[in-house]
A tleap script that builds the chain and sets N, CA, C and O, in Angstrom:
source leaprc.protein.ff14SB
mol = sequence {
  NMET ALA LYS THR SER ALA SER LYS PRO ALA
  ALA ARG GLY GLY LYS PRO ASP ALA LYS VAL
  GLY LEU VAL ALA VAL GLY LYS ALA ARG PHE
  GLU ALA VAL MET GLN ALA ALA GLN ARG SER
  GLY LEU LEU SER GLU LYS SER GLY ARG ILE
  GLY GLY ARG VAL SER PRO ALA LEU ILE GLU
  GLN ALA LYS GLN GLN THR GLY ILE GLU ALA
  ASP THR ASP LEU ILE GLU PHE ALA LEU ALA
  THR VAL ALA LEU GLU ASP ASN PHE ALA ALA
  THR PHE ARG LYS SER ARG GLY LYS VAL ASP
  PRO GLU LEU LYS LEU GLY CPHE
}
set mol.1.N position { 36.390 45.234 237.619 }
set mol.1.CA position { 34.973 45.074 237.394 }
set mol.1.C position { 34.787 43.948 236.378 }
set mol.1.O position { 35.750 43.521 235.741 }
set mol.2.N position { 33.581 43.478 236.230 }
set mol.2.CA position { 33.291 42.334 235.387 }
set mol.2.C position { 33.435 42.662 233.910 }
set mol.2.O position { 33.274 43.807 233.489 }
set mol.3.N position { 33.738 41.639 233.144 }
set mol.3.CA position { 33.844 41.800 231.710 }
set mol.3.C position { 32.448 41.736 231.108 }
set mol.3.O position { 31.745 40.736 231.257 }
set mol.4.N position { 32.054 42.799 230.433 }
set mol.4.CA position { 30.742 42.843 229.792 }
set mol.4.C position { 30.900 43.355 228.384 }
set mol.4.O position { 31.934 43.912 228.015 }
set mol.5.N position { 29.871 43.160 227.611 }
set mol.5.CA position { 29.841 43.789 226.299 }
set mol.5.C position { 28.922 44.995 226.355 }
set mol.5.O position { 28.419 45.459 225.332 }
set mol.6.N position { 28.707 45.503 227.580 }
set mol.6.CA position { 27.823 46.642 227.779 }
set mol.6.C position { 28.360 47.901 227.120 }
set mol.6.O position { 27.618 48.865 226.933 }
set mol.7.N position { 29.634 47.907 226.765 }
set mol.7.CA position { 30.181 49.084 226.116 }
set mol.7.C position { 29.671 49.201 224.685 }
set mol.7.O position { 29.778 50.262 224.070 }
set mol.8.N position { 29.118 48.116 224.156 }
set mol.8.CA position { 28.510 48.182 222.838 }
set mol.8.C position { 27.183 48.906 222.967 }
set mol.8.O position { 26.463 48.690 223.942 }
set mol.9.N position { 26.843 49.749 222.024 }
set mol.9.CA position { 25.603 50.511 222.157 }
set mol.9.C position { 24.375 49.617 222.065 }
set mol.9.O position { 24.275 48.770 221.178 }
set mol.10.N position { 23.444 49.815 222.991 }
set mol.10.CA position { 22.181 49.101 222.956 }
set mol.10.C position { 21.208 49.886 222.100 }
set mol.10.O position { 21.284 51.112 222.014 }
set mol.11.N position { 20.304 49.178 221.476 }
set mol.11.CA position { 19.312 49.842 220.644 }
set mol.11.C position { 18.339 50.616 221.513 }
set mol.11.O position { 18.119 50.263 222.671 }
set mol.12.N position { 17.759 51.665 220.962 }
set mol.12.CA position { 16.745 52.434 221.679 }
set mol.12.C position { 15.515 51.574 221.865 }
set mol.12.O position { 15.219 50.703 221.047 }
set mol.13.N position { 14.792 51.829 222.964 }
set mol.13.CA position { 13.547 51.133 223.200 }
set mol.13.C position { 13.720 49.705 223.664 }
set mol.13.O position { 12.739 48.965 223.740 }
set mol.14.N position { 14.943 49.290 223.978 }
set mol.14.CA position { 15.170 47.950 224.490 }
set mol.14.C position { 15.104 46.860 223.437 }
set mol.14.O position { 15.052 45.678 223.775 }
set mol.15.N position { 15.105 47.244 222.142 }
set mol.15.CA position { 15.053 46.246 221.085 }
set mol.15.C position { 16.469 45.868 220.700 }
set mol.15.O position { 17.369 46.706 220.741 }
set mol.16.N position { 16.676 44.608 220.323 }
set mol.16.CA position { 18.021 44.187 219.953 }
set mol.16.C position { 18.585 45.015 218.811 }
set mol.16.O position { 17.871 45.330 217.859 }
set mol.17.N position { 19.826 45.360 218.897 }
set mol.17.CA position { 20.538 46.089 217.867 }
set mol.17.C position { 20.963 45.069 216.815 }
set mol.17.O position { 21.626 44.084 217.144 }
set mol.18.N position { 20.600 45.286 215.584 }
set mol.18.CA position { 20.903 44.328 214.529 }
set mol.18.C position { 22.405 44.109 214.400 }
set mol.18.O position { 22.849 42.996 214.119 }
set mol.19.N position { 23.185 45.162 214.603 }
set mol.19.CA position { 24.634 45.058 214.477 }
set mol.19.C position { 25.235 44.275 215.643 }
set mol.19.O position { 26.106 43.429 215.441 }
set mol.20.N position { 24.773 44.554 216.862 }
set mol.20.CA position { 25.323 43.913 218.050 }
set mol.20.C position { 24.641 42.576 218.305 }
set mol.20.O position { 25.292 41.611 218.704 }
set mol.21.N position { 23.311 42.514 218.073 }
set mol.21.CA position { 22.588 41.265 218.250 }
set mol.21.C position { 22.157 41.008 219.678 }
set mol.21.O position { 21.752 39.889 219.992 }
set mol.22.N position { 22.226 41.999 220.562 }
set mol.22.CA position { 21.793 41.811 221.939 }
set mol.22.C position { 21.408 43.135 222.563 }
set mol.22.O position { 21.761 44.207 222.071 }
set mol.23.N position { 20.684 43.035 223.645 }
set mol.23.CA position { 20.358 44.227 224.423 }
set mol.23.C position { 21.232 44.166 225.660 }
set mol.23.O position { 21.063 43.277 226.495 }
set mol.24.N position { 22.152 45.087 225.786 }
set mol.24.CA position { 23.055 45.089 226.932 }
set mol.24.C position { 22.430 45.880 228.064 }
set mol.24.O position { 21.670 46.822 227.837 }
set mol.25.N position { 22.762 45.483 229.299 }
set mol.25.CA position { 22.235 46.158 230.471 }
set mol.25.C position { 22.730 47.593 230.523 }
set mol.25.O position { 22.141 48.431 231.205 }
set mol.26.N position { 23.760 47.867 229.841 }
set mol.26.CA position { 24.342 49.204 229.844 }
set mol.26.C position { 25.452 49.275 230.870 }
set mol.26.O position { 25.275 48.917 232.035 }
set mol.27.N position { 26.578 49.736 230.420 }
set mol.27.CA position { 27.754 49.821 231.282 }
set mol.27.C position { 27.482 50.672 232.510 }
set mol.27.O position { 27.903 50.324 233.613 }
set mol.28.N position { 26.781 51.789 232.327 }
set mol.28.CA position { 26.512 52.692 233.446 }
set mol.28.C position { 25.647 52.009 234.506 }
set mol.28.O position { 25.924 52.129 235.700 }
set mol.29.N position { 24.606 51.296 234.083 }
set mol.29.CA position { 23.730 50.604 235.047 }
set mol.29.C position { 24.485 49.497 235.769 }
set mol.29.O position { 24.387 49.357 236.988 }
set mol.30.N position { 25.236 48.715 235.009 }
set mol.30.CA position { 26.018 47.634 235.613 }
set mol.30.C position { 26.961 48.192 236.672 }
set mol.30.O position { 27.013 47.695 237.797 }
set mol.31.N position { 27.698 49.220 236.304 }
set mol.31.CA position { 28.654 49.810 237.240 }
set mol.31.C position { 27.954 50.439 238.436 }
set mol.31.O position { 28.456 50.357 239.556 }
set mol.32.N position { 26.792 51.071 238.215 }
set mol.32.CA position { 26.053 51.688 239.318 }
set mol.32.C position { 25.603 50.637 240.325 }
set mol.32.O position { 25.729 50.836 241.533 }
set mol.33.N position { 25.079 49.523 239.830 }
set mol.33.CA position { 24.625 48.446 240.722 }
set mol.33.C position { 25.805 47.870 241.492 }
set mol.33.O position { 25.727 47.678 242.705 }
set mol.34.N position { 26.884 47.600 240.793 }
set mol.34.CA position { 28.033 46.976 241.450 }
set mol.34.C position { 28.711 47.932 242.431 }
set mol.34.O position { 29.190 47.495 243.478 }
set mol.35.N position { 28.761 49.220 242.115 }
set mol.35.CA position { 29.341 50.193 243.045 }
set mol.35.C position { 28.461 50.353 244.274 }
set mol.35.O position { 28.968 50.481 245.388 }
set mol.36.N position { 27.144 50.346 244.079 }
set mol.36.CA position { 26.232 50.424 245.229 }
set mol.36.C position { 26.377 49.197 246.110 }
set mol.36.O position { 26.347 49.308 247.335 }
set mol.37.N position { 26.532 48.042 245.509 }
set mol.37.CA position { 26.732 46.812 246.280 }
set mol.37.C position { 28.049 46.876 247.049 }
set mol.37.O position { 28.128 46.437 248.196 }
set mol.38.N position { 29.073 47.421 246.415 }
set mol.38.CA position { 30.377 47.568 247.074 }
set mol.38.C position { 30.263 48.506 248.273 }
set mol.38.O position { 30.740 48.189 249.363 }
set mol.39.N position { 29.624 49.668 248.067 }
set mol.39.CA position { 29.460 50.643 249.153 }
set mol.39.C position { 28.633 50.069 250.296 }
set mol.39.O position { 28.848 50.422 251.456 }
set mol.40.N position { 27.701 49.196 249.980 }
set mol.40.CA position { 26.846 48.579 251.002 }
set mol.40.C position { 27.542 47.440 251.730 }
set mol.40.O position { 26.980 46.857 252.657 }
set mol.41.N position { 28.755 47.124 251.315 }
set mol.41.CA position { 29.499 46.049 251.956 }
set mol.41.C position { 29.109 44.660 251.476 }
set mol.41.O position { 29.490 43.659 252.083 }
set mol.42.N position { 28.356 44.598 250.395 }
set mol.42.CA position { 27.887 43.304 249.906 }
set mol.42.C position { 28.941 42.532 249.121 }
set mol.42.O position { 28.781 41.336 248.878 }
set mol.43.N position { 30.007 43.203 248.728 }
set mol.43.CA position { 31.039 42.551 247.919 }
set mol.43.C position { 32.384 42.446 248.632 }
set mol.43.O position { 33.389 42.081 248.022 }
set mol.44.N position { 32.399 42.765 249.917 }
set mol.44.CA position { 33.673 42.851 250.628 }
set mol.44.C position { 34.385 41.511 250.772 }
set mol.44.O position { 35.609 41.452 250.660 }
set mol.45.N position { 33.661 40.464 251.011 }
set mol.45.CA position { 34.282 39.156 251.188 }
set mol.45.C position { 33.702 38.201 250.170 }
set mol.45.O position { 32.485 38.030 250.091 }
set mol.46.N position { 34.563 37.582 249.396 }
set mol.46.CA position { 34.091 36.662 248.367 }
set mol.46.C position { 34.531 35.242 248.697 }
set mol.46.O position { 35.316 34.634 247.971 }
set mol.47.N position { 34.010 34.729 249.804 }
set mol.47.CA position { 34.344 33.355 250.177 }
set mol.47.C position { 33.144 32.430 250.028 }
set mol.47.O position { 33.280 31.213 250.155 }
set mol.48.N position { 31.969 32.995 249.759 }
set mol.48.CA position { 30.767 32.190 249.594 }
set mol.48.C position { 30.743 31.512 248.243 }
set mol.48.O position { 31.324 31.993 247.270 }
set mol.49.N position { 30.064 30.395 248.208 }
set mol.49.CA position { 29.951 29.657 246.961 }
set mol.49.C position { 28.524 29.148 246.842 }
set mol.49.O position { 27.960 28.639 247.811 }
set mol.50.N position { 27.943 29.283 245.666 }
set mol.50.CA position { 26.613 28.739 245.446 }
set mol.50.C position { 26.657 27.810 244.250 }
set mol.50.O position { 27.535 27.912 243.393 }
set mol.51.N position { 25.720 26.925 244.210 }
set mol.51.CA position { 25.622 26.006 243.084 }
set mol.51.C position { 24.170 25.635 242.882 }
set mol.51.O position { 23.381 25.640 243.827 }
set mol.52.N position { 23.834 25.329 241.706 }
set mol.52.CA position { 22.475 24.925 241.413 }
set mol.52.C position { 22.346 24.586 239.949 }
set mol.52.O position { 23.197 24.929 239.127 }
set mol.53.N position { 21.281 23.916 239.649 }
set mol.53.CA position { 21.016 23.553 238.263 }
set mol.53.C position { 19.988 24.527 237.698 }
set mol.53.O position { 18.899 24.703 238.245 }
set mol.54.N position { 20.363 25.146 236.599 }
set mol.54.CA position { 19.466 26.067 235.915 }
set mol.54.C position { 19.509 25.757 234.425 }
set mol.54.O position { 20.448 25.140 233.925 }
set mol.55.N position { 18.493 26.191 233.750 }
set mol.55.CA position { 18.388 25.980 232.318 }
set mol.55.C position { 19.496 26.722 231.580 }
set mol.55.O position { 19.710 27.911 231.820 }
set mol.56.N position { 20.197 26.040 230.690 }
set mol.56.CA position { 21.198 26.740 229.876 }
set mol.56.C position { 20.574 27.872 229.053 }
set mol.56.O position { 21.226 28.882 228.789 }
set mol.57.N position { 19.319 27.701 228.652 }
set mol.57.CA position { 18.638 28.753 227.896 }
set mol.57.C position { 18.449 30.000 228.758 }
set mol.57.O position { 18.565 31.121 228.262 }
set mol.58.N position { 18.156 29.808 230.056 }
set mol.58.CA position { 18.008 30.940 230.974 }
set mol.58.C position { 19.321 31.698 231.101 }
set mol.58.O position { 19.339 32.928 231.059 }
set mol.59.N position { 20.404 30.976 231.255 }
set mol.59.CA position { 21.725 31.599 231.379 }
set mol.59.C position { 22.072 32.358 230.105 }
set mol.59.O position { 22.515 33.505 230.166 }
set mol.60.N position { 21.875 31.733 228.964 }
set mol.60.CA position { 22.206 32.369 227.699 }
set mol.60.C position { 21.369 33.627 227.466 }
set mol.60.O position { 21.895 34.649 227.026 }
set mol.61.N position { 20.073 33.556 227.757 }
set mol.61.CA position { 19.209 34.721 227.585 }
set mol.61.C position { 19.633 35.858 228.515 }
set mol.61.O position { 19.674 37.018 228.105 }
set mol.62.N position { 19.950 35.520 229.777 }
set mol.62.CA position { 20.391 36.536 230.733 }
set mol.62.C position { 21.695 37.182 230.266 }
set mol.62.O position { 21.869 38.394 230.393 }
set mol.63.N position { 22.597 36.388 229.735 }
set mol.63.CA position { 23.853 36.936 229.216 }
set mol.63.C position { 23.595 37.845 228.022 }
set mol.63.O position { 24.220 38.898 227.894 }
set mol.64.N position { 22.686 37.448 227.158 }
set mol.64.CA position { 22.361 38.285 226.003 }
set mol.64.C position { 21.689 39.580 226.439 }
set mol.64.O position { 21.974 40.642 225.884 }
set mol.65.N position { 20.806 39.506 227.420 }
set mol.65.CA position { 20.094 40.699 227.884 }
set mol.65.C position { 21.020 41.689 228.587 }
set mol.65.O position { 20.835 42.902 228.489 }
set mol.66.N position { 22.011 41.164 229.290 }
set mol.66.CA position { 22.887 42.034 230.075 }
set mol.66.C position { 24.195 42.366 229.385 }
set mol.66.O position { 24.784 43.415 229.645 }
set mol.67.N position { 24.655 41.496 228.515 }
set mol.67.CA position { 25.969 41.680 227.917 }
set mol.67.C position { 27.080 41.149 228.798 }
set mol.67.O position { 28.255 41.276 228.452 }
set mol.68.N position { 26.733 40.557 229.930 }
set mol.68.CA position { 27.721 39.985 230.840 }
set mol.68.C position { 28.131 38.619 230.310 }
set mol.68.O position { 27.274 37.800 229.978 }
set mol.69.N position { 29.417 38.370 230.230 }
set mol.69.CA position { 29.914 37.143 229.617 }
set mol.69.C position { 30.228 36.036 230.619 }
set mol.69.O position { 30.030 34.861 230.310 }
set mol.70.N position { 30.708 36.377 231.803 }
set mol.70.CA position { 31.128 35.369 232.774 }
set mol.70.C position { 29.982 34.976 233.702 }
set mol.70.O position { 29.248 35.835 234.192 }
set mol.71.N position { 29.835 33.670 233.941 }
set mol.71.CA position { 28.773 33.178 234.824 }
set mol.71.C position { 28.835 33.820 236.207 }
set mol.71.O position { 27.810 34.246 236.739 }
set mol.72.N position { 30.024 33.893 236.787 }
set mol.72.CA position { 30.177 34.464 238.128 }
set mol.72.C position { 29.733 35.919 238.158 }
set mol.72.O position { 29.046 36.338 239.089 }
set mol.73.N position { 30.116 36.687 237.156 }
set mol.73.CA position { 29.729 38.094 237.097 }
set mol.73.C position { 28.219 38.240 236.914 }
set mol.73.O position { 27.603 39.143 237.480 }
set mol.74.N position { 27.632 37.351 236.124 }
set mol.74.CA position { 26.184 37.381 235.912 }
set mol.74.C position { 25.442 37.098 237.212 }
set mol.74.O position { 24.481 37.790 237.547 }
set mol.75.N position { 25.884 36.087 237.939 }
set mol.75.CA position { 25.261 35.742 239.222 }
set mol.75.C position { 25.430 36.886 240.211 }
set mol.75.O position { 24.481 37.246 240.907 }
set mol.76.N position { 26.620 37.459 240.281 }
set mol.76.CA position { 26.888 38.558 241.209 }
set mol.76.C position { 26.011 39.767 240.881 }
set mol.76.O position { 25.458 40.391 241.786 }
set mol.77.N position { 25.880 40.101 239.606 }
set mol.77.CA position { 25.038 41.223 239.200 }
set mol.77.C position { 23.575 40.954 239.544 }
set mol.77.O position { 22.891 41.829 240.074 }
set mol.78.N position { 23.099 39.757 239.248 }
set mol.78.CA position { 21.700 39.418 239.535 }
set mol.78.C position { 21.419 39.472 241.033 }
set mol.78.O position { 20.399 40.022 241.448 }
set mol.79.N position { 22.299 38.915 241.840 }
set mol.79.CA position { 22.105 38.939 243.289 }
set mol.79.C position { 22.191 40.357 243.844 }
set mol.79.O position { 21.415 40.729 244.725 }
set mol.80.N position { 23.130 41.144 243.332 }
set mol.80.CA position { 23.256 42.535 243.793 }
set mol.80.C position { 22.005 43.325 243.428 }
set mol.80.O position { 21.542 44.148 244.217 }
set mol.81.N position { 21.461 43.087 242.254 }
set mol.81.CA position { 20.245 43.781 241.832 }
set mol.81.C position { 19.093 43.462 242.775 }
set mol.81.O position { 18.344 44.358 243.165 }
set mol.82.N position { 18.947 42.202 243.139 }
set mol.82.CA position { 17.880 41.797 244.071 }
set mol.82.C position { 18.157 42.351 245.466 }
set mol.82.O position { 17.250 42.864 246.121 }
set mol.83.N position { 19.394 42.252 245.918 }
set mol.83.CA position { 19.742 42.703 247.270 }
set mol.83.C position { 19.552 44.203 247.443 }
set mol.83.O position { 19.255 44.667 248.544 }
set mol.84.N position { 19.718 44.953 246.383 }
set mol.84.CA position { 19.602 46.410 246.454 }
set mol.84.C position { 18.213 46.911 246.074 }
set mol.84.O position { 17.996 48.121 246.008 }
set mol.85.N position { 17.281 46.016 245.826 }
set mol.85.CA position { 15.916 46.389 245.447 }
set mol.85.C position { 15.352 47.367 246.467 }
set mol.85.O position { 15.489 47.161 247.673 }
set mol.86.N position { 14.723 48.426 245.986 }
set mol.86.CA position { 14.214 49.457 246.897 }
set mol.86.C position { 12.791 49.193 247.384 }
set mol.86.O position { 12.278 49.957 248.201 }
set mol.87.N position { 12.145 48.136 246.907 }
set mol.87.CA position { 10.796 47.765 247.340 }
set mol.87.C position { 9.802 48.899 247.149 }
set mol.87.O position { 8.927 49.104 247.991 }
set mol.88.N position { 9.927 49.638 246.049 }
set mol.88.CA position { 9.051 50.772 245.788 }
set mol.88.C position { 7.582 50.359 245.769 }
set mol.88.O position { 6.746 51.021 246.384 }
set mol.89.N position { 7.263 49.278 245.071 }
set mol.89.CA position { 5.853 48.877 244.932 }
set mol.89.C position { 5.223 48.585 246.291 }
set mol.89.O position { 4.112 49.037 246.564 }
set mol.90.N position { 5.915 47.838 247.141 }
set mol.90.CA position { 5.378 47.509 248.468 }
set mol.90.C position { 5.233 48.765 249.319 }
set mol.90.O position { 4.233 48.928 250.018 }
set mol.91.N position { 6.206 49.637 249.268 }
set mol.91.CA position { 6.150 50.887 250.036 }
set mol.91.C position { 5.012 51.767 249.531 }
set mol.91.O position { 4.305 52.392 250.321 }
set mol.92.N position { 4.840 51.813 248.224 }
set mol.92.CA position { 3.764 52.604 247.638 }
set mol.92.C position { 2.396 52.070 248.083 }
set mol.92.O position { 1.504 52.850 248.417 }
set mol.93.N position { 2.231 50.742 248.086 }
set mol.93.CA position { 0.968 50.135 248.533 }
set mol.93.C position { 0.697 50.434 249.996 }
set mol.93.O position { -0.447 50.688 250.372 }
set mol.94.N position { 1.724 50.408 250.823 }
set mol.94.CA position { 1.552 50.688 252.261 }
set mol.94.C position { 1.084 52.118 252.503 }
set mol.94.O position { 0.392 52.387 253.484 }
set mol.95.N position { 1.460 53.038 251.612 }
set mol.95.CA position { 1.094 54.431 251.817 }
set mol.95.C position { -0.303 54.754 251.273 }
set mol.95.O position { -0.775 55.882 251.421 }
set mol.96.N position { -0.954 53.796 250.658 }
set mol.96.CA position { -2.287 54.023 250.082 }
set mol.96.C position { -3.264 54.502 251.159 }
set mol.96.O position { -3.379 53.905 252.230 }
set mol.97.N position { -3.958 55.585 250.847 }
set mol.97.CA position { -4.957 56.122 251.759 }
set mol.97.C position { -4.393 56.927 252.911 }
set mol.97.O position { -5.141 57.313 253.810 }
set mol.98.N position { -3.106 57.190 252.913 }
set mol.98.CA position { -2.489 57.920 254.017 }
set mol.98.C position { -2.211 59.383 253.687 }
set mol.98.O position { -1.669 60.116 254.515 }
set mol.99.N position { -2.577 59.803 252.494 }
set mol.99.CA position { -2.388 61.204 252.123 }
set mol.99.C position { -3.659 61.950 252.516 }
set mol.99.O position { -4.767 61.494 252.235 }
set mol.100.N position { -3.493 63.074 253.152 }
set mol.100.CA position { -4.619 63.893 253.602 }
set mol.100.C position { -5.483 64.276 252.407 }
set mol.100.O position { -4.982 64.898 251.470 }
set mol.101.N position { -6.777 63.920 252.413 }
set mol.101.CA position { -7.646 64.247 251.283 }
set mol.101.C position { -7.817 65.751 251.068 }
set mol.101.O position { -8.248 66.173 249.995 }
set mol.102.N position { -7.489 66.554 252.060 }
set mol.102.CA position { -7.586 68.003 251.935 }
set mol.102.C position { -6.328 68.634 251.323 }
set mol.102.O position { -6.303 69.839 251.073 }
set mol.103.N position { -5.306 67.846 251.086 }
set mol.103.CA position { -4.048 68.341 250.536 }
set mol.103.C position { -4.282 68.910 249.147 }
set mol.103.O position { -4.870 68.243 248.295 }
set mol.104.N position { -3.831 70.122 248.911 }
set mol.104.CA position { -3.958 70.785 247.608 }
set mol.104.C position { -2.738 70.426 246.762 }
set mol.104.O position { -1.606 70.748 247.121 }
set mol.105.N position { -2.982 69.760 245.640 }
set mol.105.CA position { -1.888 69.301 244.792 }
set mol.105.C position { -1.583 70.266 243.665 }
set mol.105.O position { -0.635 70.042 242.912 }
set mol.106.N position { -2.351 71.327 243.524 }
set mol.106.CA position { -2.033 72.332 242.524 }
set mol.106.C position { -2.577 72.062 241.145 }
set mol.106.O position { -2.152 72.699 240.181 }
set mol.107.N position { -3.497 71.143 241.025 }
set mol.107.CA position { -4.142 70.960 239.721 }
set mol.107.C position { -5.595 70.649 239.885 }
set mol.107.O position { -6.302 70.463 238.895 }
savepdb mol mol.pdb
quit
């Protein structure tokens, strides 16, 4: 698995920990995303290559936010997160007005 500093404790509330100096994505979340991507077959073959120009500040901030140190691991985590998105908001919007108005919700 990727080398991260996610094993360092993140501060509560998503605020930077003064001792660590960053907010890590959390080892459990990182591993959950990567394991889900593996189970989905998204990581089975690593022959693809991407390239692009991005702001060094964007890369540094993303590394600080996640605790991921390697560029490749950061890109893989970001892509896996997007690829595994559950589209909750869009699905929720599609269901608007489809609940029976006579349904008793108990309150």
